N, C-alpha and C positions, 0 to 999 in steps of 0.2 A: 506865414501861419504855421502853427505847430502841427505836424502830421503824425497821426496815430489812429489806427483803425481798431476800435474796441471790439470784443466779441459781441455777437448779436444778443446773447442772453447770459448775464452773469449768474452763476449758480452757487456762489459762495462769497463771503466777505473776507478780503485778504487781511493778513497780519503784516504790518510794516514796522520794522525796527527803526526807531527814530534816533538811535545813539549817535550816528554820524552827522545828524543835523547840527550838533554842537561842535563839530570839528572846525578848526581854522582852515582846513583844506577845502577849497571850493569844489574840487572834483568829487569829494565825498558827499558834500551837501547836495550837489547836483544829482548824484546817484539816488539819494533819498527822494529828491524832488521828482525824479522820473517814476519811481514806484508810486508816489502819491498822485502823479499825473494820470497814470493808468487806472488807479482805483477810482479817482474822481470822475473819469470818463465812463468807466465800466458800470459802476453801481452807485457811486456817490457816498459810499460808506467804507470805512476800514477800521481795523483795530490798531491802536497805537501802543507799541511796546517800547521800552527803552526811553521813556519820556522824562525820567529824572525826578518825578514827584514821589516823595517817600511814601511807602505803604502805610506807615503810621499816621501820616497826615490825612490820607484818604479814609482810613478806618475811623479816625477821630471825627471826621465830618459825618460819617454814617451814624456814629454814636450820638452826635448832636442832633441829627435828623430824627432818630428814633426817640430821643428824649423829648423833642418838641412835640411830635405827633402823639405822644403818650399823655400830654397835658389834657385836662378837661376842656371840653369845647368852649365853655365860657371864658376860660383863660386864653385860649387861642384867639377867640373873637376880639379880645382887647387890642390885638395888633392886626385886625382885619385890613386887607389892602385897600378897602374902600375909605379907610381913615387917612390914607396917605395920598398927598398930592402927586407924588411921583409913582404911585402904583406898587409900592413895596409892602410886603407883609404877608399875612395869612390868606390863602385862597381856600375857602370852605369846600367840602366834598361836593362834587357835581357842579362846581362853579364855572366850568369852562366846557365848551363844545367845539372840539377841534375839527370834527367831520360834520359839516353842515347837513342838516336833515336827519341826524341821528339823535338819540337821547344824550343827555349830558354825560361827560366822562366820569368814570367811577374812580376818582382820585381826589386827594387834597394836597395842598402845596404850601410852601413858604418861599418867598423870593426876595432877593436883595440885590443891590448894585453898589456902585461907588458911593461912599458917604460924602456928599457935597453940601456945603453950608448954604444958608438962605441967600447970601449975597453973591453966590457964584453966578456969572452971566447966564448960563444955561438955566439955572433955577429961576432967576428973575424973569426969564422969558416964558416960564411955565411949561418947559418941555417935558414930555413923558419920559419916564425912567431916569430922571435926574433929580437929585435931592437927598434928603436924609432918610436913612432906613428906620424901620420900627424894629424893636427888639423885645423879646419876652423878659419881663423883669424877674420872673421866677426861675430862670435858668442861668446861674452864674457860669461864666466862661463861654456861653453860647456865642455872644457877639465877637469876642476875641478870636475864637476858633474859626468862625465863619468868615470873618474878614481876612484872616490869614490864608484860608483856603481860596477865597476869592482872589487874593493877590497872587497865589501860586498859579491859578488858572489864567490870570491876566498874563503872567510871564510866559507860560507855555503857549497860550494862544498867539501871542506876538511872535514867538519863534516859529510856530507852525505857519503863520501867515507869511513869514519871510521865505520859508521853503516853498509854500504855495506860489508866491510871486516868482521864484525861480522856475517852478514847474510850468508857469504860463509865459515864460520868456520875457518877463518884465523886471524892472529894477528890484533887487532883493529887499530894498528898504521902502518900497512903494507904500506899504500899509502902515509903516511906523507912525507918521503924523496922524493917521486916522484912528489910532488906538491909544492916543494920549489921554483923551477924555471921551471914551466911547460909551455907547449903550452896551453894557456888558452885564448880563443878568445871570445870577446864580439861583437856581431853583432846587429845592429839596422836595421830592414827591413821595407820597405814600399811597400805594394801591392795596386796599384790603382784598382778601380773597373774593372772587366773584360769587355773588349770591345766586342761589339756585333759581330764584324768581326774577333775575335780571333779564331784561329784554335781549333777544338774540343778537341785536345790532348795537348793544350798549357795551362798550369796551372800557378798559382802563384809560386808554387814550385812543381816540378815533384816528382813522387814517388821515395823515397830514404831512405836509412838508414843513421844515423849519424855515424861518423867514430871513435870517441874516446872512452872515459870512460863514462861520463854522460853529459847530456844536461839539463840545467835549463831554462825554457822558461816562460817569462812574455808575456801574450797576452792581447790585448785590448778586448772590448766587441763585436767586429764585428763577430768574429768566422771565421771558414774556415779550421782549422786543422782537418785532418782525419787520423785514424790509421787503418792498415789492420790486421785483426785477422787471426787465423789459417785456417778458412774456405774461406779466400780470400774476406771477407766482409769488407767494410769500416765503421769504428765506428767514430762518431763525437766526438772530444775533445772539447765539449762546454765550453766556458770560465766560470770559477767559481771564483768569487771575493775572493781575499785574498790568492790565491794559485799560485804556479808555476806548470807547467806541466814538469814532469821529465821523461826522457827516457834514457835507457842504449844504448851504442854505440858498434860498431864493435869490438873495442879492449877489452872491458869488456866481450863481448860474447866469444872471443877467449880465454881470460884468464880463463873464467869459463867453457871452453870446451862445449860451446853451452847450458849450463844450463840456463844462462840468455840470453834473446832475444834482439837482435838489430833489432827492427821491422820496416817494411816499413811504411812510413807516407807521406802525401802530403798536399798541401795547395790549396784550391779553394777559390777564392774571387768572387763568383758568386752571392753575395747578391744583392738584388734589391734596396737597399737604396741609392746607389750611393756613399757610404762612402768608403774611403780608409781604409785598414787594416794595423795596425802597430804591430810588435812583436819584442821582444828583447830576443834572445837566447844567453846563455852563455855556451860555450863548454869547459869542463875541460877534457883535453886529456892526461895529465901526462908529465913527463920529456922526452925531445927529445931522450935521450940515454937509456931510460928504455927498458928492454927486456921483451916482453910479453911471458910468459911461463906458461903453464897450471898449475893451483893450484893443489896441491896434494889432497885437499878435493873434487875436482871435477873430479877425475879420479880413476879408479881401473882396475882390470883385465878384467871386462866386459865392461868397458867404458874407453878405452885408449885415450890418447891425440889425438884430431882430427887435430890439426894444428901444423906446425913447429913453432919454436920460431920466433918472428919478432921484429924489432926495431920500437918504437913508431914514431919517426920522419920520417923514411923511408916509413912507411905505410901511414901516413898522407900526405906526399909529393906526393905519387902516386895518392891518391884520389883528391888532389888539382889539379894536372895536368889533370886528367881525366875530371873533371867537368868544368874547365875553358878552356879546349881545348888547353892546353899548352904542347908542346912536351918536353921530358926530356932534349933535347939539348938546348931548349930555356928557360928552367926554371932557 
């Protein structure tokens, strides 16, 4: 079992230079893996620098997001996610409640995944998050830019997972077959400035954990993301130019037997500038049919497996229904 005693309470989110993850030298990749190992145990979040995604590619995606959310509501509703069998498309304002028992989140979104034809085996099975995307007809170039960005995030998430595998003392290629046809959702989110009459417990995104393996988040300069540490204190994830904010999700926490943290986080858009906040998270969740079973390197006689095996698709489907208020019968 991997030995490392994390500090009792993390008071900051570390910055990790990912440059050497691309090195052919195993020792250099392992050095990056060790930094990721510490971050995933301490707080479950880190900034990723040296990731290789061009700044122009990221900025072009923010431009695409701003263009989409500036469309009239009637136009956005033409691609409402309720029209999609796979759940891709426009999510209206206050359409999701991430923190159960609080008012709906003050955000709107657009989400997409891998474009898969109707005759793909996963589509024929009617699996959630598999199928064709919906695209706004009035935004030329939006589809091409978004699919290019999604592909860049797929590549980066695969490399990140190979380093995470090293960090857990398992085969570096373990996750490769699980990311060939994964549930991999790109979301663009718009948080308008918080209204003065909003309820005190109504946030841009209520406190929640992410559900899958890893999330790679591009955020603008407005800020608002906060992460909860072991003491229950909220740490600001202040935007750092040229980085992604990375966090581990529920499924990786289960796979690692709670060694890696799927930490609570939230979004407040309480800035006084009157500016909207835009963010672009990419969720790499793995193949629908993958079975999450505790790694041998993360358990021993003193630390037995804490969770029963689970199926990726079934777990994610449960979380989708919970946060969108959809019953199993209606899903």
